[in-house]
mmCIF file as Biopython writes it, N, C-alpha, C and O atoms, coordinates in Angstrom:
data_model
#
loop_
_atom_site.group_PDB
_atom_site.id
_atom_site.type_symbol
_atom_site.label_atom_id
_atom_site.label_alt_id
_atom_site.label_comp_id
_atom_site.label_asym_id
_atom_site.label_entity_id
_atom_site.label_seq_id
_atom_site.pdbx_PDB_ins_code
_atom_site.Cartn_x
_atom_site.Cartn_y
_atom_site.Cartn_z
_atom_site.occupancy
_atom_site.B_iso_or_equiv
_atom_site.auth_seq_id
_atom_site.auth_asym_id
_atom_site.pdbx_PDB_model_num
ATOM 1   N N  . MET A ? 1  ? 104.575 90.866  83.420  1.0 0.0 1  A 1 
ATOM 2   C CA . MET A ? 1  ? 104.565 91.679  84.605  1.0 0.0 1  A 1 
ATOM 3   C C  . MET A ? 1  ? 105.950 92.265  84.890  1.0 0.0 1  A 1 
ATOM 4   O O  . MET A ? 1  ? 106.057 93.429  85.275  1.0 0.0 1  A 1 
ATOM 5   N N  . GLN A ? 2  ? 106.998 91.482  84.707  1.0 0.0 2  A 1 
ATOM 6   C CA . GLN A ? 2  ? 108.345 91.991  84.968  1.0 0.0 2  A 1 
ATOM 7   C C  . GLN A ? 2  ? 108.670 93.162  84.038  1.0 0.0 2  A 1 
ATOM 8   O O  . GLN A ? 2  ? 109.310 94.131  84.446  1.0 0.0 2  A 1 
ATOM 9   N N  . TYR A ? 3  ? 108.225 93.061  82.794  1.0 0.0 3  A 1 
ATOM 10  C CA . TYR A ? 3  ? 108.484 94.138  81.834  1.0 0.0 3  A 1 
ATOM 11  C C  . TYR A ? 3  ? 107.862 95.442  82.335  1.0 0.0 3  A 1 
ATOM 12  O O  . TYR A ? 3  ? 108.484 96.502  82.256  1.0 0.0 3  A 1 
ATOM 13  N N  . SER A ? 4  ? 106.658 95.364  82.841  1.0 0.0 4  A 1 
ATOM 14  C CA . SER A ? 4  ? 105.970 96.549  83.341  1.0 0.0 4  A 1 
ATOM 15  C C  . SER A ? 4  ? 106.716 97.168  84.520  1.0 0.0 4  A 1 
ATOM 16  O O  . SER A ? 4  ? 106.865 98.388  84.590  1.0 0.0 4  A 1 
ATOM 17  N N  . ILE A ? 5  ? 107.179 96.341  85.433  1.0 0.0 5  A 1 
ATOM 18  C CA . ILE A ? 5  ? 107.916 96.834  86.596  1.0 0.0 5  A 1 
ATOM 19  C C  . ILE A ? 5  ? 109.217 97.498  86.161  1.0 0.0 5  A 1 
ATOM 20  O O  . ILE A ? 5  ? 109.567 98.571  86.651  1.0 0.0 5  A 1 
ATOM 21  N N  . ILE A ? 6  ? 109.921 96.867  85.253  1.0 0.0 6  A 1 
ATOM 22  C CA . ILE A ? 6  ? 111.198 97.398  84.778  1.0 0.0 6  A 1 
ATOM 23  C C  . ILE A ? 6  ? 110.996 98.719  84.038  1.0 0.0 6  A 1 
ATOM 24  O O  . ILE A ? 6  ? 111.736 99.676  84.269  1.0 0.0 6  A 1 
ATOM 25  N N  . GLU A ? 7  ? 110.026 98.778  83.173  1.0 0.0 7  A 1 
ATOM 26  C CA . GLU A ? 7  ? 109.786 100.015 82.423  1.0 0.0 7  A 1 
ATOM 27  C C  . GLU A ? 7  ? 109.322 101.144 83.330  1.0 0.0 7  A 1 
ATOM 28  O O  . GLU A ? 7  ? 109.685 102.300 83.112  1.0 0.0 7  A 1 
ATOM 29  N N  . THR A ? 8  ? 108.530 100.826 84.337  1.0 0.0 8  A 1 
ATOM 30  C CA . THR A ? 8  ? 108.090 101.850 85.286  1.0 0.0 8  A 1 
ATOM 31  C C  . THR A ? 8  ? 109.262 102.333 86.126  1.0 0.0 8  A 1 
ATOM 32  O O  . THR A ? 8  ? 109.352 103.521 86.435  1.0 0.0 8  A 1 
ATOM 33  N N  . ALA A ? 9  ? 110.151 101.438 86.494  1.0 0.0 9  A 1 
ATOM 34  C CA . ALA A ? 9  ? 111.355 101.845 87.228  1.0 0.0 9  A 1 
ATOM 35  C C  . ALA A ? 9  ? 112.204 102.783 86.373  1.0 0.0 9  A 1 
ATOM 36  O O  . ALA A ? 9  ? 112.714 103.786 86.872  1.0 0.0 9  A 1 
ATOM 37  N N  . LYS A ? 10 ? 112.355 102.466 85.104  1.0 0.0 10 A 1 
ATOM 38  C CA . LYS A ? 10 ? 113.107 103.337 84.195  1.0 0.0 10 A 1 
ATOM 39  C C  . LYS A ? 10 ? 112.449 104.709 84.094  1.0 0.0 10 A 1 
ATOM 40  O O  . LYS A ? 10 ? 113.128 105.735 84.120  1.0 0.0 10 A 1 
ATOM 41  N N  . ALA A ? 11 ? 111.118 104.718 83.977  1.0 0.0 11 A 1 
ATOM 42  C CA . ALA A ? 11 ? 110.384 105.980 83.850  1.0 0.0 11 A 1 
ATOM 43  C C  . ALA A ? 11 ? 110.533 106.841 85.096  1.0 0.0 11 A 1 
ATOM 44  O O  . ALA A ? 11 ? 110.425 108.065 85.023  1.0 0.0 11 A 1 
ATOM 45  N N  . ASN A ? 12 ? 110.781 106.208 86.240  1.0 0.0 12 A 1 
ATOM 46  C CA . ASN A ? 12 ? 110.982 106.936 87.492  1.0 0.0 12 A 1 
ATOM 47  C C  . ASN A ? 12 ? 112.457 107.192 87.779  1.0 0.0 12 A 1 
ATOM 48  O O  . ASN A ? 12 ? 112.821 107.562 88.895  1.0 0.0 12 A 1 
ATOM 49  N N  . SER A ? 13 ? 113.299 106.997 86.777  1.0 0.0 13 A 1 
ATOM 50  C CA . SER A ? 13 ? 114.743 107.252 86.862  1.0 0.0 13 A 1 
ATOM 51  C C  . SER A ? 13 ? 115.431 106.449 87.959  1.0 0.0 13 A 1 
ATOM 52  O O  . SER A ? 13 ? 116.367 106.924 88.602  1.0 0.0 13 A 1 
ATOM 53  N N  . LEU A ? 14 ? 114.953 105.231 88.161  1.0 0.0 14 A 1 
ATOM 54  C CA . LEU A ? 14 ? 115.587 104.345 89.137  1.0 0.0 14 A 1 
ATOM 55  C C  . LEU A ? 14 ? 116.631 103.486 88.447  1.0 0.0 14 A 1 
ATOM 56  O O  . LEU A ? 14 ? 116.533 103.210 87.251  1.0 0.0 14 A 1 
ATOM 57  N N  . ASN A ? 15 ? 117.622 103.070 89.203  1.0 0.0 15 A 1 
ATOM 58  C CA . ASN A ? 15 ? 118.575 102.086 88.723  1.0 0.0 15 A 1 
ATOM 59  C C  . ASN A ? 15 ? 117.843 100.750 88.798  1.0 0.0 15 A 1 
ATOM 60  O O  . ASN A ? 15 ? 117.609 100.232 89.890  1.0 0.0 15 A 1 
ATOM 61  N N  . VAL A ? 16 ? 117.483 100.194 87.657  1.0 0.0 16 A 1 
ATOM 62  C CA . VAL A ? 16 ? 116.637 99.006  87.599  1.0 0.0 16 A 1 
ATOM 63  C C  . VAL A ? 16 ? 117.290 97.829  88.316  1.0 0.0 16 A 1 
ATOM 64  O O  . VAL A ? 16 ? 116.624 97.131  89.081  1.0 0.0 16 A 1 
ATOM 65  N N  . PHE A ? 17 ? 118.559 97.602  88.087  1.0 0.0 17 A 1 
ATOM 66  C CA . PHE A ? 17 ? 119.245 96.487  88.732  1.0 0.0 17 A 1 
ATOM 67  C C  . PHE A ? 17 ? 119.201 96.636  90.250  1.0 0.0 17 A 1 
ATOM 68  O O  . PHE A ? 17 ? 118.894 95.679  90.961  1.0 0.0 17 A 1 
ATOM 69  N N  . GLU A ? 18 ? 119.502 97.819  90.740  1.0 0.0 18 A 1 
ATOM 70  C CA . GLU A ? 18 ? 119.484 98.075  92.183  1.0 0.0 18 A 1 
ATOM 71  C C  . GLU A ? 18 ? 118.075 97.875  92.746  1.0 0.0 18 A 1 
ATOM 72  O O  . GLU A ? 18 ? 117.909 97.281  93.812  1.0 0.0 18 A 1 
ATOM 73  N N  . TYR A ? 19 ? 117.076 98.363  92.039  1.0 0.0 19 A 1 
ATOM 74  C CA . TYR A ? 19 ? 115.691 98.225  92.496  1.0 0.0 19 A 1 
ATOM 75  C C  . TYR A ? 19 ? 115.282 96.753  92.587  1.0 0.0 19 A 1 
ATOM 76  O O  . TYR A ? 19 ? 114.731 96.322  93.600  1.0 0.0 19 A 1 
ATOM 77  N N  . VAL A ? 20 ? 115.549 95.993  91.542  1.0 0.0 20 A 1 
ATOM 78  C CA . VAL A ? 20 ? 115.164 94.574  91.519  1.0 0.0 20 A 1 
ATOM 79  C C  . VAL A ? 20 ? 115.920 93.802  92.599  1.0 0.0 20 A 1 
ATOM 80  O O  . VAL A ? 20 ? 115.325 92.992  93.310  1.0 0.0 20 A 1 
ATOM 81  N N  . MET A ? 21 ? 117.207 94.040  92.728  1.0 0.0 21 A 1 
ATOM 82  C CA . MET A ? 21 ? 117.988 93.330  93.736  1.0 0.0 21 A 1 
ATOM 83  C C  . MET A ? 21 ? 117.532 93.683  95.153  1.0 0.0 21 A 1 
ATOM 84  O O  . MET A ? 21 ? 117.477 92.808  96.017  1.0 0.0 21 A 1 
ATOM 85  N N  . THR A ? 22 ? 117.211 94.925  95.393  1.0 0.0 22 A 1 
ATOM 86  C CA . THR A ? 22 ? 116.707 95.343  96.705  1.0 0.0 22 A 1 
ATOM 87  C C  . THR A ? 22 ? 115.371 94.683  96.997  1.0 0.0 22 A 1 
ATOM 88  O O  . THR A ? 22 ? 115.136 94.213  98.111  1.0 0.0 22 A 1 
ATOM 89  N N  . CYS A ? 23 ? 114.505 94.646  96.010  1.0 0.0 23 A 1 
ATOM 90  C CA . CYS A ? 23 ? 113.200 93.996  96.189  1.0 0.0 23 A 1 
ATOM 91  C C  . CYS A ? 23 ? 113.371 92.516  96.500  1.0 0.0 23 A 1 
ATOM 92  O O  . CYS A ? 23 ? 112.733 92.000  97.418  1.0 0.0 23 A 1 
ATOM 93  N N  . LEU A ? 24 ? 114.218 91.832  95.752  1.0 0.0 24 A 1 
ATOM 94  C CA . LEU A ? 24 ? 114.430 90.408  95.994  1.0 0.0 24 A 1 
ATOM 95  C C  . LEU A ? 24 ? 115.016 90.169  97.379  1.0 0.0 24 A 1 
ATOM 96  O O  . LEU A ? 24 ? 114.627 89.231  98.075  1.0 0.0 24 A 1 
ATOM 97  N N  . ASP A ? 25 ? 115.944 91.014  97.768  1.0 0.0 25 A 1 
ATOM 98  C CA . ASP A ? 25 ? 116.550 90.882  99.090  1.0 0.0 25 A 1 
ATOM 99  C C  . ASP A ? 25 ? 115.512 91.093  100.186 1.0 0.0 25 A 1 
ATOM 100 O O  . ASP A ? 25 ? 115.436 90.307  101.131 1.0 0.0 25 A 1 
ATOM 101 N N  . GLU A ? 26 ? 114.725 92.134  100.065 1.0 0.0 26 A 1 
ATOM 102 C CA . GLU A ? 26 ? 113.713 92.434  101.077 1.0 0.0 26 A 1 
ATOM 103 C C  . GLU A ? 26 ? 112.627 91.368  101.122 1.0 0.0 26 A 1 
ATOM 104 O O  . GLU A ? 26 ? 112.166 90.996  102.201 1.0 0.0 26 A 1 
ATOM 105 N N  . LEU A ? 27 ? 112.219 90.877  99.965  1.0 0.0 27 A 1 
ATOM 106 C CA . LEU A ? 27 ? 111.158 89.866  99.920  1.0 0.0 27 A 1 
ATOM 107 C C  . LEU A ? 27 ? 111.603 88.516  100.461 1.0 0.0 27 A 1 
ATOM 108 O O  . LEU A ? 27 ? 110.768 87.675  100.793 1.0 0.0 27 A 1 
ATOM 109 N N  . SER A ? 28 ? 112.896 88.306  100.552 1.0 0.0 28 A 1 
ATOM 110 C CA . SER A ? 28 ? 113.394 87.043  101.107 1.0 0.0 28 A 1 
ATOM 111 C C  . SER A ? 28 ? 113.364 87.045  102.634 1.0 0.0 28 A 1 
ATOM 112 O O  . SER A ? 28 ? 113.543 86.002  103.262 1.0 0.0 28 A 1 
ATOM 113 N N  . LYS A ? 29 ? 113.141 88.204  103.225 1.0 0.0 29 A 1 
ATOM 114 C CA . LYS A ? 29 ? 113.081 88.325  104.681 1.0 0.0 29 A 1 
ATOM 115 C C  . LYS A ? 29 ? 111.650 88.100  105.156 1.0 0.0 29 A 1 
ATOM 116 O O  . LYS A ? 29 ? 110.690 88.234  104.398 1.0 0.0 29 A 1 
ATOM 117 N N  . SER A ? 30 ? 111.542 87.757  106.421 1.0 0.0 30 A 1 
ATOM 118 C CA . SER A ? 30 ? 110.199 87.652  106.995 1.0 0.0 30 A 1 
ATOM 119 C C  . SER A ? 30 ? 109.759 89.041  107.460 1.0 0.0 30 A 1 
ATOM 120 O O  . SER A ? 30 ? 110.581 89.913  107.740 1.0 0.0 30 A 1 
ATOM 121 N N  . ASN A ? 31 ? 108.462 89.217  107.533 1.0 0.0 31 A 1 
ATOM 122 C CA . ASN A ? 31 ? 107.894 90.474  108.031 1.0 0.0 31 A 1 
ATOM 123 C C  . ASN A ? 31 ? 108.303 91.673  107.164 1.0 0.0 31 A 1 
ATOM 124 O O  . ASN A ? 31 ? 108.892 92.630  107.666 1.0 0.0 31 A 1 
ATOM 125 N N  . VAL A ? 32 ? 107.997 91.620  105.895 1.0 0.0 32 A 1 
ATOM 126 C CA . VAL A ? 32 ? 108.369 92.655  104.928 1.0 0.0 32 A 1 
ATOM 127 C C  . VAL A ? 32 ? 107.251 93.687  104.805 1.0 0.0 32 A 1 
ATOM 128 O O  . VAL A ? 32 ? 106.076 93.328  104.741 1.0 0.0 32 A 1 
ATOM 129 N N  . ASP A ? 33 ? 107.618 94.966  104.774 1.0 0.0 33 A 1 
ATOM 130 C CA . ASP A ? 33 ? 106.649 96.025  104.490 1.0 0.0 33 A 1 
ATOM 131 C C  . ASP A ? 33 ? 106.670 96.251  102.983 1.0 0.0 33 A 1 
ATOM 132 O O  . ASP A ? 33 ? 107.484 97.020  102.470 1.0 0.0 33 A 1 
ATOM 133 N N  . VAL A ? 34 ? 105.775 95.579  102.287 1.0 0.0 34 A 1 
ATOM 134 C CA . VAL A ? 34 ? 105.744 95.604  100.824 1.0 0.0 34 A 1 
ATOM 135 C C  . VAL A ? 34 ? 105.488 97.014  100.298 1.0 0.0 34 A 1 
ATOM 136 O O  . VAL A ? 34 ? 105.947 97.363  99.211  1.0 0.0 34 A 1 
ATOM 137 N N  . GLU A ? 35 ? 104.769 97.815  101.052 1.0 0.0 35 A 1 
ATOM 138 C CA . GLU A ? 35 ? 104.482 99.182  100.612 1.0 0.0 35 A 1 
ATOM 139 C C  . GLU A ? 35 ? 105.760 99.979  100.371 1.0 0.0 35 A 1 
ATOM 140 O O  . GLU A ? 35 ? 105.786 100.854 99.505  1.0 0.0 35 A 1 
ATOM 141 N N  . GLN A ? 36 ? 106.812 99.691  101.123 1.0 0.0 36 A 1 
ATOM 142 C CA . GLN A ? 36 ? 108.080 100.406 100.955 1.0 0.0 36 A 1 
ATOM 143 C C  . GLN A ? 36 ? 108.798 100.013 99.670  1.0 0.0 36 A 1 
ATOM 144 O O  . GLN A ? 36 ? 109.730 100.698 99.247  1.0 0.0 36 A 1 
ATOM 145 N N  . LEU A ? 37 ? 108.373 98.916  99.045  1.0 0.0 37 A 1 
ATOM 146 C CA . LEU A ? 37 ? 109.001 98.467  97.805  1.0 0.0 37 A 1 
ATOM 147 C C  . LEU A ? 37 ? 108.279 98.970  96.558  1.0 0.0 37 A 1 
ATOM 148 O O  . LEU A ? 37 ? 108.739 98.742  95.440  1.0 0.0 37 A 1 
ATOM 149 N N  . LEU A ? 38 ? 107.160 99.648  96.744  1.0 0.0 38 A 1 
ATOM 150 C CA . LEU A ? 38 ? 106.463 100.215 95.597  1.0 0.0 38 A 1 
ATOM 151 C C  . LEU A ? 38 ? 107.354 101.260 94.939  1.0 0.0 38 A 1 
ATOM 152 O O  . LEU A ? 38 ? 108.103 101.967 95.613  1.0 0.0 38 A 1 
ATOM 153 N N  . LEU A ? 39 ? 107.265 101.346 93.636  1.0 0.0 39 A 1 
ATOM 154 C CA . LEU A ? 39 ? 108.181 102.212 92.883  1.0 0.0 39 A 1 
ATOM 155 C C  . LEU A ? 39 ? 108.180 103.656 93.359  1.0 0.0 39 A 1 
ATOM 156 O O  . LEU A ? 39 ? 109.245 104.261 93.481  1.0 0.0 39 A 1 
ATOM 157 N N  . TRP A ? 40 ? 107.030 104.211 93.626  1.0 0.0 40 A 1 
ATOM 158 C CA . TRP A ? 40 ? 106.976 105.620 94.027  1.0 0.0 40 A 1 
ATOM 159 C C  . TRP A ? 40 ? 107.486 105.813 95.450  1.0 0.0 40 A 1 
ATOM 160 O O  . TRP A ? 40 ? 107.941 106.907 95.784  1.0 0.0 40 A 1 
ATOM 161 N N  . GLN A ? 41 ? 107.427 104.794 96.297  1.0 0.0 41 A 1 
ATOM 162 C CA . GLN A ? 41 ? 108.029 104.868 97.625  1.0 0.0 41 A 1 
ATOM 163 C C  . GLN A ? 41 ? 109.544 104.703 97.542  1.0 0.0 41 A 1 
ATOM 164 O O  . GLN A ? 41 ? 110.297 105.400 98.221  1.0 0.0 41 A 1 
ATOM 165 N N  . PHE A ? 42 ? 109.969 103.781 96.711  1.0 0.0 42 A 1 
ATOM 166 C CA . PHE A ? 42 ? 111.401 103.513 96.549  1.0 0.0 42 A 1 
ATOM 167 C C  . PHE A ? 42 ? 112.111 104.732 95.978  1.0 0.0 42 A 1 
ATOM 168 O O  . PHE A ? 42 ? 113.247 105.017 96.355  1.0 0.0 42 A 1 
ATOM 169 N N  . ALA A ? 43 ? 111.466 105.447 95.086  1.0 0.0 43 A 1 
ATOM 170 C CA . ALA A ? 43 ? 112.073 106.623 94.462  1.0 0.0 43 A 1 
ATOM 171 C C  . ALA A ? 43 ? 112.345 107.734 95.467  1.0 0.0 43 A 1 
ATOM 172 O O  . ALA A ? 43 ? 113.205 108.582 95.228  1.0 0.0 43 A 1 
ATOM 173 N N  . LYS A ? 44 ? 111.625 107.743 96.591  1.0 0.0 44 A 1 
ATOM 174 C CA . LYS A ? 44 ? 111.809 108.778 97.604  1.0 0.0 44 A 1 
ATOM 175 C C  . LYS A ? 44 ? 113.053 108.556 98.451  1.0 0.0 44 A 1 
ATOM 176 O O  . LYS A ? 44 ? 113.502 109.468 99.144  1.0 0.0 44 A 1 
ATOM 177 N N  . ARG A ? 45 ? 113.613 107.354 98.400  1.0 0.0 45 A 1 
ATOM 178 C CA . ARG A ? 45 ? 114.793 107.032 99.221  1.0 0.0 45 A 1 
ATOM 179 C C  . ARG A ? 45 ? 115.986 107.847 98.835  1.0 0.0 45 A 1 
ATOM 180 O O  . ARG A ? 45 ? 117.054 107.697 99.428  1.0 0.0 45 A 1 
#
């Protein structure tokens, strides 16, 4: 599963390290809007 996420992030021209670290940071908080962490939502930032 991680491979798929990483490759999709690359295909969307995201900085993979930044994306993964942001996801981990956000997921460690309570009351997370997971939809904002989807690759196509993250790419709009």
